[in-house]
PASEBA-1860 file (N, C-alpha, C; in nm, 3 decimals):
! residues 320
1> MPIEKLLV> 0.189/1.863/0.945/0.313/1.866/0.867/0.292/1.953/0.742 ~ 0.354/2.074/0.738/0.334/2.160/0.622/0.407/2.108/0.499 ~ 0.351/2.139/0.383/0.415/2.108/0.255/0.442/2.241/0.185 ~ 0.568/2.270/0.162/0.606/2.391/0.091/0.605/2.362/-0.058 ~ 0.540/2.448/-0.136/0.519/2.421/-0.279/0.568/2.539/-0.362 ~ 0.648/2.508/-0.464/0.706/2.612/-0.547/0.707/2.572/-0.693 ~ 0.706/2.672/-0.779/0.738/2.654/-0.920/0.878/2.710/-0.942 ~ 0.969/2.625/-0.983/1.109/2.666/-0.999/1.141/2.679/-1.147
9> PLPAGLKV> 1.180/2.798/-1.193/1.218/2.814/-1.334/1.355/2.752/-1.360 ~ 1.370/2.691/-1.475/1.495/2.628/-1.514/1.570/2.718/-1.612 ~ 1.701/2.704/-1.622/1.777/2.787/-1.717/1.727/2.776/-1.860 ~ 1.671/2.661/-1.898/1.624/2.642/-2.035/1.488/2.706/-2.061 ~ 1.425/2.762/-1.958/1.298/2.830/-1.975/1.176/2.754/-1.928 ~ 1.190/2.625/-1.899/1.079/2.547/-1.846/1.067/2.568/-1.696 ~ 0.962/2.511/-1.637/0.941/2.520/-1.493/0.914/2.382/-1.436 ~ 0.953/2.363/-1.312/0.922/2.239/-1.243/0.849/2.270/-1.113
17> YVERHVFD> 0.749/2.190/-1.086/0.677/2.197/-0.959/0.757/2.118/-0.856 ~ 0.784/2.182/-0.743/0.863/2.121/-0.635/0.785/2.131/-0.506 ~ 0.789/2.026/-0.428/0.732/2.034/-0.294/0.828/1.975/-0.193 ~ 0.828/2.037/-0.076/0.913/1.993/0.033/0.826/1.966/0.155 ~ 0.834/1.844/0.204/0.753/1.801/0.318/0.832/1.826/0.445 ~ 0.787/1.924/0.523/0.862/1.969/0.639/0.810/1.898/0.764 ~ 0.870/1.785/0.797/0.833/1.714/0.918/0.895/1.779/1.041 ~ 1.013/1.837/1.024/1.080/1.909/1.131/1.174/2.009/1.066
25> PAFESVIL> 1.164/2.137/1.100/1.250/2.237/1.036/1.399/2.210/1.055 ~ 1.435/2.133/1.157/1.576/2.104/1.183/1.629/1.986/1.104 ~ 1.540/1.909/1.041/1.585/1.792/0.964/1.659/1.834/0.838 ~ 1.753/1.749/0.795/1.812/1.764/0.662/1.712/1.715/0.557 ~ 1.746/1.741/0.431/1.655/1.705/0.322/1.706/1.585/0.243 ~ 1.611/1.510/0.186/1.641/1.403/0.092/1.561/1.429/-0.035 ~ 1.626/1.429/-0.150/1.557/1.453/-0.276/1.521/1.319/-0.339 ~ 1.399/1.309/-0.393/1.346/1.184/-0.448/1.336/1.195/-0.600
33> INGALATT> 1.382/1.091/-0.669/1.383/1.090/-0.816/1.314/0.965/-0.866 ~ 1.214/0.983/-0.950/1.135/0.871/-1.001/1.175/0.838/-1.143 ~ 1.093/0.755/-1.209/1.120/0.713/-1.345/1.066/0.811/-1.447 ~ 1.033/0.764/-1.567/0.997/0.851/-1.679/0.872/0.932/-1.651 ~ 0.777/0.876/-1.578/0.652/0.946/-1.548/0.661/1.009/-1.410 ~ 0.777/1.068/-1.380/0.806/1.114/-1.245/0.705/1.216/-1.194 ~ 0.634/1.183/-1.089/0.541/1.275/-1.026/0.556/1.269/-0.875 ~ 0.524/1.381/-0.813/0.528/1.386/-0.667/0.430/1.287/-0.606
41> ASFGQTIK> 0.321/1.259/-0.677/0.214/1.175/-0.622/0.260/1.033/-0.593 ~ 0.361/0.986/-0.663/0.398/0.845/-0.651/0.479/0.813/-0.526 ~ 0.522/0.915/-0.453/0.609/0.892/-0.339/0.537/0.903/-0.204 ~ 0.404/0.899/-0.205/0.330/0.919/-0.081/0.374/0.829/0.033 ~ 0.386/0.700/0.007/0.423/0.604/0.111/0.567/0.623/0.155 ~ 0.655/0.650/0.059/0.797/0.671/0.089/0.817/0.793/0.177 ~ 0.743/0.899/0.147/0.755/1.022/0.224/0.722/1.000/0.370 ~ 0.626/0.912/0.397/0.584/0.890/0.536/0.698/0.836/0.621
49> YLGERYNP> 0.770/0.734/0.570/0.875/0.680/0.657/1.004/0.762/0.651 ~ 1.032/0.827/0.540/1.148/0.916/0.539/1.127/1.033/0.633 ~ 1.002/1.074/0.650/0.972/1.186/0.738/1.001/1.162/0.884 ~ 1.032/1.038/0.920/1.074/1.011/1.058/1.206/1.080/1.090 ~ 1.287/1.106/0.986/1.420/1.164/1.009/1.455/1.278/0.914 ~ 1.384/1.289/0.802/1.424/1.382/0.698/1.305/1.458/0.642 ~ 1.335/1.568/0.576/1.234/1.643/0.502/1.248/1.609/0.354 ~ 1.157/1.528/0.299/1.168/1.488/0.158/1.134/1.602/0.062
57> ICFDLPYA> 1.211/1.610/-0.045/1.185/1.702/-0.156/1.154/1.619/-0.279 ~ 1.043/1.647/-0.346/1.012/1.576/-0.470/0.964/1.677/-0.574 ~ 0.966/1.634/-0.699/0.935/1.727/-0.807/0.877/1.653/-0.926 ~ 0.807/1.728/-1.009/0.753/1.675/-1.135/0.837/1.729/-1.250 ~ 0.881/1.642/-1.339/0.948/1.689/-1.459/0.853/1.778/-1.540 ~ 0.905/1.866/-1.625/0.820/1.968/-1.689/0.699/1.916/-1.765 ~ 0.705/1.794/-1.818/0.593/1.742/-1.898/0.491/1.665/-1.815 ~ 0.516/1.649/-1.685/0.435/1.556/-1.606/0.373/1.623/-1.484
65> GQSKAHNE> 0.273/1.554/-1.428/0.216/1.593/-1.300/0.176/1.739/-1.295 ~ 0.216/1.805/-1.187/0.173/1.941/-1.163/0.267/2.046/-1.222 ~ 0.371/2.002/-1.291/0.454/2.094/-1.370/0.391/2.120/-1.507 ~ 0.317/2.024/-1.556/0.270/2.026/-1.695/0.191/2.152/-1.728 ~ 0.103/2.195/-1.640/0.017/2.310/-1.669/0.096/2.440/-1.682 ~ 0.220/2.441/-1.638/0.300/2.563/-1.638/0.404/2.565/-1.750 ~ 0.395/2.470/-1.841/0.488/2.464/-1.954/0.411/2.444/-2.083 ~ 0.460/2.503/-2.190/0.398/2.483/-2.321/0.426/2.342/-2.371
73> CGFILTKD> 0.333/2.288/-2.446/0.350/2.153/-2.500/0.449/2.156/-2.617 ~ 0.490/2.038/-2.658/0.571/2.028/-2.778/0.718/2.006/-2.755 ~ 0.763/1.997/-2.630/0.904/1.972/-2.603/0.923/1.827/-2.560 ~ 1.043/1.777/-2.582/1.081/1.643/-2.540/1.209/1.654/-2.458 ~ 1.211/1.591/-2.343/1.330/1.593/-2.258/1.420/1.474/-2.287 ~ 1.548/1.501/-2.307/1.645/1.393/-2.320/1.694/1.353/-2.182 ~ 1.768/1.244/-2.176/1.824/1.201/-2.049/1.921/1.306/-1.995 ~ 1.998/1.371/-2.083/2.088/1.476/-2.036/2.010/1.595/-1.981
81> DEVDILLH> 1.894/1.625/-2.039/1.809/1.731/-1.985/1.766/1.697/-1.842 ~ 1.730/1.571/-1.819/1.689/1.529/-1.685/1.804/1.543/-1.587 ~ 1.925/1.510/-1.631/2.043/1.526/-1.546/2.062/1.672/-1.509 ~ 2.050/1.761/-1.607/2.067/1.904/-1.581/1.961/1.957/-1.484 ~ 1.837/1.911/-1.500/1.731/1.954/-1.409/1.761/1.909/-1.267 ~ 1.803/1.784/-1.252/1.833/1.732/-1.119/1.949/1.809/-1.056 ~ 2.054/1.835/-1.132/2.167/1.911/-1.078/2.124/2.052/-1.039 ~ 2.036/2.112/-1.117/1.987/2.246/-1.084/1.912/2.245/-0.951
89> LIGLFEPG> 1.826/2.147/-0.931/1.748/2.139/-0.807/1.837/2.106/-0.688 ~ 1.932/2.016/-0.707/2.024/1.985/-0.597/2.105/2.109/-0.560 ~ 2.146/2.186/-0.660/2.219/2.308/-0.632/2.137/2.410/-0.555 ~ 2.008/2.417/-0.583/1.921/2.511/-0.513/1.893/2.471/-0.370 ~ 1.858/2.343/-0.349/1.807/2.300/-0.220/1.908/2.226/-0.134 ~ 2.021/2.188/-0.190/2.132/2.129/-0.116/2.090/2.014/-0.024 ~ 2.024/1.913/-0.075/1.989/1.797/0.009/2.114/1.718/0.046 ~ 2.111/1.660/0.165/2.223/1.576/0.206/2.210/1.434/0.155
97> FLLSVSWG> 2.088/1.396/0.111/2.062/1.258/0.072/1.978/1.254/-0.055 ~ 1.983/1.141/-0.122/1.910/1.121/-0.248/1.855/0.980/-0.251 ~ 1.733/0.967/-0.302/1.671/0.836/-0.324/1.610/0.833/-0.464 ~ 1.653/0.738/-0.546/1.594/0.723/-0.679/1.529/0.587/-0.693 ~ 1.434/0.579/-0.786/1.361/0.456/-0.810/1.365/0.422/-0.959 ~ 1.390/0.297/-0.990/1.387/0.244/-1.126/1.477/0.326/-1.218 ~ 1.424/0.368/-1.336/1.510/0.436/-1.433/1.546/0.577/-1.391 ~ 1.491/0.626/-1.281/1.541/0.750/-1.223/1.685/0.736/-1.178
105> GVASLLAL> 1.731/0.611/-1.163/1.869/0.587/-1.125/1.970/0.632/-1.229 ~ 1.932/0.630/-1.356/2.025/0.673/-1.461/2.058/0.821/-1.443 ~ 1.955/0.906/-1.437/1.978/1.050/-1.420/2.050/1.078/-1.289 ~ 2.013/1.005/-1.183/2.074/1.028/-1.052/2.223/0.998/-1.053 ~ 2.260/0.883/-1.106/2.402/0.844/-1.108/2.483/0.935/-1.200 ~ 2.426/0.973/-1.314/2.497/1.064/-1.403/2.513/1.202/-1.340 ~ 2.411/1.249/-1.270/2.421/1.378/-1.202/2.531/1.375/-1.096 ~ 2.533/1.269/-1.017/2.634/1.259/-0.911/2.774/1.242/-0.967
113> SRARTSVR> 2.784/1.190/-1.089/2.916/1.171/-1.149/2.968/1.296/-1.221 ~ 2.878/1.388/-1.255/2.917/1.504/-1.336/2.942/1.630/-1.255 ~ 2.909/1.628/-1.128/2.932/1.747/-1.046/2.942/1.706/-0.899 ~ 3.021/1.779/-0.825/3.025/1.760/-0.680/2.903/1.831/-0.622 ~ 2.827/1.760/-0.543/2.702/1.815/-0.490/2.699/1.804/-0.338 ~ 2.589/1.850/-0.281/2.570/1.841/-0.137/2.536/1.700/-0.091 ~ 2.503/1.610/-0.184/2.458/1.474/-0.149/2.575/1.394/-0.092 ~ 2.557/1.345/0.030/2.660/1.263/0.095/2.635/1.115/0.077
121> RAVIASFS> 2.507/1.076/0.073/2.472/0.936/0.055/2.348/0.927/-0.035 ~ 2.348/0.826/-0.121/2.237/0.807/-0.214/2.196/0.661/-0.215 ~ 2.065/0.638/-0.218/2.010/0.503/-0.235/1.949/0.495/-0.374 ~ 1.991/0.396/-0.451/1.943/0.375/-0.587/1.863/0.244/-0.587 ~ 1.732/0.253/-0.600/1.645/0.137/-0.585/1.595/0.086/-0.720 ~ 1.585/-0.047/-0.733/1.529/-0.112/-0.853/1.595/-0.062/-0.981 ~ 1.726/-0.061/-0.980/1.803/-0.018/-1.097/1.905/-0.124/-1.133 ~ 1.934/-0.135/-1.262/2.041/-0.220/-1.310/2.108/-0.152/-1.428
129> PLLNEPMT> 2.240/-0.160/-1.438/2.308/-0.102/-1.554/2.290/-0.185/-1.680 ~ 2.239/-0.307/-1.664/2.225/-0.398/-1.777/2.079/-0.407/-1.819 ~ 2.055/-0.391/-1.945/1.920/-0.407/-2.000/1.905/-0.553/-2.040 ~ 1.856/-0.634/-1.947/1.850/-0.778/-1.974/1.733/-0.811/-2.067 ~ 1.721/-0.938/-2.101/1.619/-0.979/-2.198/1.477/-0.952/-2.151 ~ 1.441/-0.985/-2.025/1.304/-0.955/-1.980/1.272/-0.805/-1.982 ~ 1.367/-0.721/-1.939/1.342/-0.577/-1.939/1.331/-0.523/-2.081 ~ 1.416/-0.570/-2.169/1.409/-0.526/-2.309/1.274/-0.560/-2.370
137> AYVTAARD> 1.228/-0.682/-2.346/1.098/-0.724/-2.399/0.985/-0.639/-2.341 ~ 0.993/-0.610/-2.211/0.888/-0.532/-2.146/0.881/-0.390/-2.200 ~ 0.994/-0.319/-2.198/0.990/-0.178/-2.237/0.958/-0.162/-2.386 ~ 1.002/-0.257/-2.468/0.971/-0.251/-2.611/0.821/-0.266/-2.635 ~ 0.761/-0.366/-2.570/0.617/-0.387/-2.587/0.537/-0.271/-2.528 ~ 0.580/-0.220/-2.412/0.510/-0.107/-2.350/0.513/0.015/-2.441 ~ 0.629/0.043/-2.499/0.640/0.156/-2.592/0.546/0.139/-2.710 ~ 0.543/0.020/-2.766/0.460/-0.002/-2.884/0.311/0.012/-2.852
145> YIAAGENL> 0.269/-0.039/-2.737/0.128/-0.025/-2.698/0.091/0.122/-2.676 ~ 0.177/0.194/-2.604/0.146/0.334/-2.573/0.149/0.418/-2.700 ~ 0.245/0.393/-2.787/0.253/0.468/-2.913/0.130/0.445/-3.000 ~ 0.071/0.326/-2.989/-0.048/0.293/-3.068/-0.177/0.335/-2.998 ~ -0.165/0.395/-2.880/-0.283/0.436/-2.805/-0.354/0.321/-2.736 ~ -0.290/0.206/-2.726/-0.351/0.089/-2.661/-0.307/0.084/-2.515 ~ -0.354/0.182/-2.441/-0.306/0.199/-2.304/-0.351/0.089/-2.210 ~ -0.468/0.032/-2.233/-0.513/-0.077/-2.147/-0.424/-0.200/-2.165
153> KAAQLLND> -0.379/-0.223/-2.287/-0.285/-0.333/-2.308/-0.153/-0.304/-2.239 ~ -0.112/-0.177/-2.239/0.011/-0.140/-2.169/-0.004/-0.163/-2.019 ~ -0.121/-0.132/-1.965/-0.146/-0.155/-1.822/-0.145/-0.303/-1.789 ~ -0.208/-0.383/-1.874/-0.208/-0.528/-1.852/-0.066/-0.584/-1.858 ~ 0.012/-0.534/-1.953/0.152/-0.576/-1.964/0.229/-0.542/-1.837 ~ 0.211/-0.420/-1.789/0.277/-0.378/-1.665/0.241/-0.471/-1.550 ~ 0.114/-0.501/-1.536/0.068/-0.585/-1.425/0.114/-0.729/-1.438 ~ 0.136/-0.775/-1.559/0.177/-0.914/-1.581/0.328/-0.933/-1.573
161> TVGRHLPR> 0.404/-0.824/-1.578/0.550/-0.835/-1.584/0.614/-0.772/-1.460 ~ 0.664/-0.651/-1.472/0.732/-0.589/-1.358/0.639/-0.570/-1.238 ~ 0.508/-0.561/-1.263/0.414/-0.539/-1.154/0.344/-0.662/-1.104 ~ 0.391/-0.780/-1.140/0.314/-0.900/-1.106/0.309/-0.929/-0.956 ~ 0.399/-0.871/-0.879/0.396/-0.894/-0.734/0.319/-0.785/-0.659 ~ 0.261/-0.691/-0.732/0.183/-0.585/-0.668/0.051/-0.639/-0.615 ~ -0.002/-0.581/-0.508/-0.137/-0.618/-0.464/-0.241/-0.576/-0.567 ~ -0.357/-0.637/-0.558/-0.462/-0.616/-0.658/-0.500/-0.469/-0.671
169> IMKLYNYR> -0.507/-0.397/-0.560/-0.550/-0.258/-0.565/-0.452/-0.173/-0.645 ~ -0.323/-0.203/-0.635/-0.224/-0.128/-0.711/-0.236/-0.157/-0.860 ~ -0.270/-0.281/-0.893/-0.289/-0.315/-1.034/-0.409/-0.241/-1.091 ~ -0.511/-0.224/-1.010/-0.627/-0.146/-1.054/-0.588/-0.001/-1.079 ~ -0.506/0.055/-0.990/-0.459/0.192/-1.010/-0.383/0.206/-1.142 ~ -0.305/0.103/-1.176/-0.232/0.108/-1.302/-0.327/0.121/-1.421 ~ -0.435/0.044/-1.418/-0.535/0.054/-1.525/-0.594/0.194/-1.531 ~ -0.631/0.246/-1.418/-0.695/0.378/-1.414/-0.599/0.487/-1.461
177> YLSTLPRD> -0.475/0.477/-1.418/-0.379/0.581/-1.453/-0.342/0.578/-1.601 ~ -0.304/0.461/-1.652/-0.259/0.452/-1.790/-0.371/0.476/-1.890 ~ -0.494/0.446/-1.851/-0.606/0.468/-1.943/-0.633/0.616/-1.967 ~ -0.583/0.703/-1.880/-0.605/0.848/-1.894/-0.476/0.923/-1.925 ~ -0.370/0.852/-1.962/-0.242/0.918/-1.991/-0.256/1.008/-2.112 ~ -0.228/1.139/-2.098/-0.242/1.232/-2.211/-0.148/1.196/-2.326 ~ -0.187/1.237/-2.445/-0.112/1.199/-2.564/0.031/1.252/-2.562 ~ 0.050/1.377/-2.515/0.185/1.432/-2.515/0.275/1.356/-2.419
185> EQHQVAFH> 0.220/1.308/-2.307/0.300/1.226/-2.216/0.329/1.090/-2.278 ~ 0.237/1.040/-2.360/0.263/0.915/-2.429/0.385/0.928/-2.521 ~ 0.395/1.043/-2.590/0.510/1.066/-2.677/0.639/1.071/-2.596 ~ 0.634/1.136/-2.479/0.753/1.145/-2.395/0.795/1.007/-2.346 ~ 0.697/0.926/-2.306/0.728/0.790/-2.260/0.792/0.709/-2.373 ~ 0.736/0.719/-2.493/0.792/0.645/-2.607/0.935/0.689/-2.634 ~ 0.959/0.820/-2.627/1.095/0.871/-2.648/1.189/0.821/-2.539 ~ 1.141/0.824/-2.416/1.221/0.777/-2.303/1.260/0.630/-2.321
193> VDQILAIR> 1.165/0.549/-2.363/1.194/0.406/-2.383/1.296/0.388/-2.495 ~ 1.284/0.467/-2.601/1.383/0.458/-2.708/1.523/0.491/-2.656 ~ 1.530/0.589/-2.565/1.660/0.621/-2.505/1.713/0.504/-2.423 ~ 1.624/0.441/-2.346/1.665/0.326/-2.266/1.720/0.215/-2.356 ~ 1.648/0.187/-2.464/1.690/0.080/-2.553/1.822/0.111/-2.623 ~ 1.851/0.240/-2.640/1.974/0.280/-2.708/2.095/0.287/-2.615 ~ 2.070/0.289/-2.485/2.179/0.302/-2.388/2.265/0.176/-2.389 ~ 2.395/0.198/-2.388/2.490/0.089/-2.371/2.576/0.121/-2.249
201> PEQYLHEF> 2.592/0.026/-2.158/2.667/0.054/-2.035/2.803/0.117/-2.059 ~ 2.872/0.076/-2.164/3.005/0.129/-2.190/3.003/0.279/-2.222 ~ 2.884/0.332/-2.252/2.873/0.474/-2.284/2.879/0.561/-2.160 ~ 2.845/0.506/-2.044/2.840/0.591/-1.925/2.905/0.533/-1.800 ~ 2.932/0.404/-1.796/2.985/0.344/-1.674/3.116/0.408/-1.629 ~ 3.198/0.449/-1.725/3.326/0.510/-1.688/3.306/0.639/-1.608 ~ 3.192/0.707/-1.630/3.164/0.830/-1.557/3.140/0.803/-1.408 ~ 3.089/0.685/-1.376/3.053/0.655/-1.238/3.174/0.656/-1.145
209> RNIDCGLK> 3.294/0.642/-1.201/3.414/0.646/-1.117/3.433/0.783/-1.053 ~ 3.365/0.884/-1.107/3.377/1.020/-1.052/3.287/1.043/-0.932 ~ 3.196/0.951/-0.903/3.103/0.970/-0.791/3.179/0.957/-0.659 ~ 3.168/1.060/-0.576/3.243/1.057/-0.450/3.155/1.046/-0.326 ~ 3.024/1.033/-0.344/2.937/1.013/-0.228/2.914/0.864/-0.208 ~ 2.861/0.827/-0.093/2.828/0.688/-0.068/2.705/0.646/-0.147 ~ 2.703/0.521/-0.191/2.592/0.468/-0.270/2.546/0.335/-0.213 ~ 2.415/0.315/-0.211/2.359/0.186/-0.175/2.253/0.148/-0.278
217> FINGELDD> 2.267/0.029/-0.333/2.172/-0.021/-0.432/2.080/-0.123/-0.367 ~ 1.949/-0.104/-0.386/1.849/-0.192/-0.327/1.767/-0.254/-0.440 ~ 1.762/-0.387/-0.443/1.685/-0.458/-0.546/1.605/-0.570/-0.482 ~ 1.495/-0.606/-0.547/1.410/-0.713/-0.497/1.461/-0.850/-0.535 ~ 1.450/-0.943/-0.442/1.493/-1.081/-0.467/1.421/-1.142/-0.586 ~ 1.294/-1.108/-0.606/1.213/-1.168/-0.712/1.208/-1.083/-0.839 ~ 1.287/-0.978/-0.845/1.286/-0.888/-0.960/1.369/-0.947/-1.073 ~ 1.301/-0.989/-1.180/1.370/-1.046/-1.296/1.413/-0.939/-1.396
225> YTTPDDVR> 1.381/-0.813/-1.368/1.401/-0.706/-1.466/1.521/-0.618/-1.430 ~ 1.538/-0.589/-1.303/1.660/-0.524/-1.253/1.708/-0.612/-1.138 ~ 1.787/-0.712/-1.171/1.816/-0.819/-1.076/1.927/-0.781/-0.979 ~ 1.926/-0.838/-0.858/2.034/-0.814/-0.762/2.171/-0.853/-0.817 ~ 2.178/-0.960/-0.893/2.307/-1.002/-0.948/2.359/-0.902/-1.051 ~ 2.270/-0.854/-1.137/2.313/-0.760/-1.241/2.366/-0.630/-1.182 ~ 2.299/-0.578/-1.080/2.341/-0.449/-1.027/2.476/-0.458/-0.957 ~ 2.510/-0.576/-0.907/2.638/-0.592/-0.839/2.758/-0.579/-0.934
233> SLSLHLKR> 2.732/-0.585/-1.063/2.841/-0.562/-1.159/2.895/-0.420/-1.150 ~ 2.818/-0.330/-1.089/2.862/-0.192/-1.075/2.976/-0.177/-0.975 ~ 2.999/-0.275/-0.892/3.105/-0.265/-0.791/3.241/-0.242/-0.854 ~ 3.258/-0.281/-0.979/3.385/-0.261/-1.049/3.407/-0.116/-1.090 ~ 3.299/-0.037/-1.088/3.307/0.100/-1.141/3.284/0.207/-1.034 ~ 3.263/0.167/-0.910/3.228/0.263/-0.805/3.325/0.254/-0.689 ~ 3.354/0.369/-0.629/3.447/0.373/-0.517/3.382/0.323/-0.388 ~ 3.260/0.366/-0.364/3.194/0.338/-0.236/3.052/0.291/-0.264
241> AEFATIEQ> 3.034/0.162/-0.273/2.901/0.108/-0.305/2.867/-0.008/-0.214 ~ 2.742/-0.010/-0.169/2.687/-0.122/-0.093/2.566/-0.176/-0.170 ~ 2.531/-0.300/-0.141/2.421/-0.365/-0.211/2.333/-0.439/-0.111 ~ 2.202/-0.427/-0.130/2.107/-0.495/-0.043/1.997/-0.559/-0.127 ~ 1.952/-0.676/-0.085/1.844/-0.747/-0.153/1.725/-0.757/-0.060 ~ 1.609/-0.716/-0.107/1.486/-0.722/-0.028/1.420/-0.858/-0.053 ~ 1.406/-0.936/0.052/1.353/-1.072/0.039/1.207/-1.072/-0.006 ~ 1.176/-1.165/-0.095/1.039/-1.187/-0.142/0.974/-1.060/-0.196
249> AGHFLDLE> 1.054/-0.979/-0.265/1.003/-0.856/-0.326/1.044/-0.851/-0.473 ~ 0.957/-0.791/-0.554/0.987/-0.773/-0.695/1.036/-0.633/-0.724 ~ 1.005/-0.583/-0.842/1.058/-0.456/-0.889/1.005/-0.337/-0.808 ~ 0.882/-0.348/-0.756/0.821/-0.234/-0.690/0.845/-0.229/-0.540 ~ 0.919/-0.323/-0.488/0.971/-0.318/-0.352/0.864/-0.283/-0.249 ~ 0.873/-0.163/-0.188/0.787/-0.129/-0.074/0.640/-0.114/-0.111 ~ 0.606/-0.107/-0.240/0.466/-0.100/-0.281/0.399/-0.237/-0.282 ~ 0.478/-0.343/-0.263/0.426/-0.477/-0.283/0.371/-0.542/-0.156
257> GRAALRQV> 0.392/-0.482/-0.042/0.337/-0.541/0.080/0.410/-0.492/0.204 ~ 0.355/-0.523/0.319/0.410/-0.472/0.444/0.548/-0.527/0.475 ~ 0.570/-0.656/0.446/0.701/-0.716/0.475/0.810/-0.647/0.395 ~ 0.784/-0.624/0.267/0.882/-0.554/0.184/0.900/-0.410/0.229 ~ 0.791/-0.345/0.267/0.798/-0.208/0.315/0.888/-0.197/0.437 ~ 0.872/-0.289/0.532/0.956/-0.285/0.653/1.103/-0.301/0.618 ~ 1.133/-0.392/0.526/1.273/-0.414/0.487/1.332/-0.292/0.416 ~ 1.255/-0.234/0.324/1.304/-0.118/0.250/1.326/-0.001/0.344
265> RASILDYF> 1.229/0.025/0.430/1.241/0.134/0.527/1.367/0.119/0.611 ~ 1.388/-0.002/0.665/1.504/-0.025/0.751/1.634/-0.008/0.672 ~ 1.636/-0.058/0.549/1.757/-0.051/0.468/1.795/0.094/0.437 ~ 1.696/0.176/0.405/1.723/0.316/0.372/1.761/0.396/0.495 ~ 1.682/0.386/0.601/1.709/0.465/0.720/1.839/0.424/0.787 ~ 1.869/0.295/0.787/1.996/0.251/0.845/2.114/0.307/0.767 ~ 2.100/0.315/0.636/2.210/0.366/0.555/2.227/0.517/0.569 ~ 2.117/0.589/0.563/2.125/0.733/0.580/2.164/0.770/0.722
273> GAAPVQQP> 2.123/0.690/0.817/2.160/0.712/0.956/2.077/0.819/1.022 ~ 2.109/0.843/1.149/2.044/0.951/1.223/2.098/1.081/1.168 ~ 2.017/1.151/1.091/2.065/1.270/1.021/2.118/1.372/1.119 ~ 2.240/1.424/1.093/2.292/1.530/1.179/2.199/1.650/1.176 ~ 2.172/1.706/1.290/2.080/1.820/1.299/2.149/1.944/1.248 ~ 2.089/2.009/1.151/2.142/2.135/1.101/2.067/2.249/1.167 ~ 2.117/2.371/1.148/2.051/2.486/1.205/1.912/2.500/1.144 ~ 1.807/2.520/1.226/1.672/2.529/1.173/1.657/2.629/1.059
281> VRALDCFD> 1.723/2.744/1.069/1.709/2.843/0.962/1.768/2.791/0.833 ~ 1.872/2.709/0.844/1.936/2.654/0.724/1.841/2.563/0.648 ~ 1.760/2.490/0.719/1.668/2.396/0.655/1.560/2.466/0.575 ~ 1.531/2.590/0.610/1.419/2.660/0.546/1.462/2.776/0.458 ~ 1.591/2.818/0.469/1.627/2.943/0.404/1.616/2.937/0.253 ~ 1.639/2.820/0.194/1.631/2.810/0.048/1.489/2.836/0.001 ~ 1.392/2.771/0.065/1.253/2.791/0.024/1.206/2.932/0.058 ~ 1.250/2.986/0.172/1.210/3.122/0.207/1.262/3.222/0.104
289> ALSGRASL> 1.388/3.203/0.064/1.447/3.294/-0.033/1.378/3.284/-0.168 ~ 1.351/3.160/-0.211/1.285/3.142/-0.339/1.145/3.198/-0.338 ~ 1.073/3.178/-0.228/0.934/3.223/-0.220/0.925/3.374/-0.227 ~ 1.032/3.442/-0.187/1.029/3.587/-0.185/1.058/3.652/-0.318 ~ 1.097/3.573/-0.418/1.130/3.629/-0.549/1.009/3.626/-0.641 ~ 0.990/3.734/-0.714/0.875/3.740/-0.806/0.885/3.634/-0.914 ~ 1.008/3.597/-0.951/1.025/3.500/-1.059/1.001/3.357/-1.015 ~ 0.982/3.337/-0.886/0.960/3.203/-0.834/0.834/3.201/-0.749
297> PLAPEPAI> 0.716/3.209/-0.810/0.592/3.216/-0.734/0.558/3.083/-0.669 ~ 0.489/3.093/-0.557/0.432/2.972/-0.500/0.332/2.913/-0.596 ~ 0.327/2.780/-0.601/0.235/2.715/-0.694/0.092/2.752/-0.660 ~ 0.012/2.792/-0.759/-0.128/2.828/-0.733/-0.209/2.707/-0.692 ~ -0.318/2.731/-0.624/-0.400/2.622/-0.572/-0.449/2.524/-0.679 ~ -0.492/2.567/-0.799/-0.537/2.469/-0.897/-0.429/2.368/-0.935 ~ -0.303/2.410/-0.925/-0.195/2.319/-0.964/-0.168/2.214/-0.859 ~ -0.222/2.232/-0.738/-0.191/2.138/-0.630/-0.317/2.078/-0.571
305> ANIAAPAL> -0.427/2.090/-0.642/-0.555/2.051/-0.584/-0.566/1.903/-0.556 ~ -0.501/1.817/-0.636/-0.519/1.674/-0.618/-0.400/1.607/-0.552 ~ -0.326/1.682/-0.471/-0.207/1.627/-0.408/-0.243/1.520/-0.304 ~ -0.369/1.515/-0.261/-0.406/1.422/-0.155/-0.433/1.281/-0.203 ~ -0.419/1.254/-0.331/-0.446/1.119/-0.383/-0.320/1.060/-0.444 ~ -0.221/1.024/-0.360/-0.091/0.982/-0.412/-0.087/0.843/-0.469 ~ -0.178/0.756/-0.432/-0.162/0.615/-0.467/-0.187/0.588/-0.615 ~ -0.267/0.671/-0.680/-0.311/0.641/-0.816/-0.195/0.619/-0.911
313> QAAADHSF> -0.090/0.701/-0.899/0.020/0.692/-0.994/0.138/0.615/-0.939 ~ 0.129/0.565/-0.819/0.248/0.512/-0.753/0.315/0.402/-0.832 ~ 0.242/0.299/-0.869/0.305/0.186/-0.936/0.343/0.219/-1.079 ~ 0.254/0.283/-1.152/0.283/0.313/-1.292/0.405/0.402/-1.304 ~ 0.421/0.499/-1.215/0.534/0.589/-1.223/0.666/0.517/-1.202 ~ 0.669/0.415/-1.117/0.793/0.347/-1.088/0.838/0.255/-1.199 ~ 0.754/0.231/-1.299/0.780/0.119/-1.390/0.874/0.152/-1.504 ~ 0.903/0.280/-1.529/0.990/0.315/-1.640/1.113/0.388/-1.588
END
């Protein structure tokens, strides 16, 4: 299964690392959106089951993962910047489907509400429009620990709260990942959390009425931070929305065990359906065209050298 890798320049002058997993040239594409520490590495398990029917596209925001080396330090992305980046990528690659995780749902829903796109159906996982008391306490403490450079305490907090249903190995990965988080990414995370804390549903919920694609929200039965009940309040603001609860799963859903993985896989694939087969050339022409331009070089090997170790960032990336 080839992985097509590109550096895509943005109108604002930054670059994003993008990869497309080509399981079948005739498959349609699904774009994946993560939380504040969005990296391609965190979607390894998701890509495997989506690849049964679709070609997943994932990307690193300019300050993170394999985009970071190609951008100068010192910039901070706002939530609106993330929306613009997502709309730019959707416009380039024209995916028929979208999957977001955790706070990636904010940028995803705002993007879908602000422009008509190629996306026909979207799954929004582990998201709630309400910042409840447990989530407020978690993100506030996490921000304070990371801002103070106490990353091990931040990892312990993650494992004790939103990550408490994760298997032991994933909790170990959280320690390893957060203990090596670069300082500039720490600043971005702190800024992102401040944005989350400042968000009020009334500031953006009215925009969701503009979304014209199908939406399905998936939340874990045991998730006290983005609860199934809270997300159902969105039904008042959306034209076409479905809701599913994954039994005996917390915030991290398919990362928490095989039973949850089976449920999440079935819920997503059943909703997206048997993807209509598009013309094979159509599935590849965007990447072929981009690869042929001098301004859009293929990502160099040093930037993609550690793509084979996806599990390390999986849980930590989903948590914000």
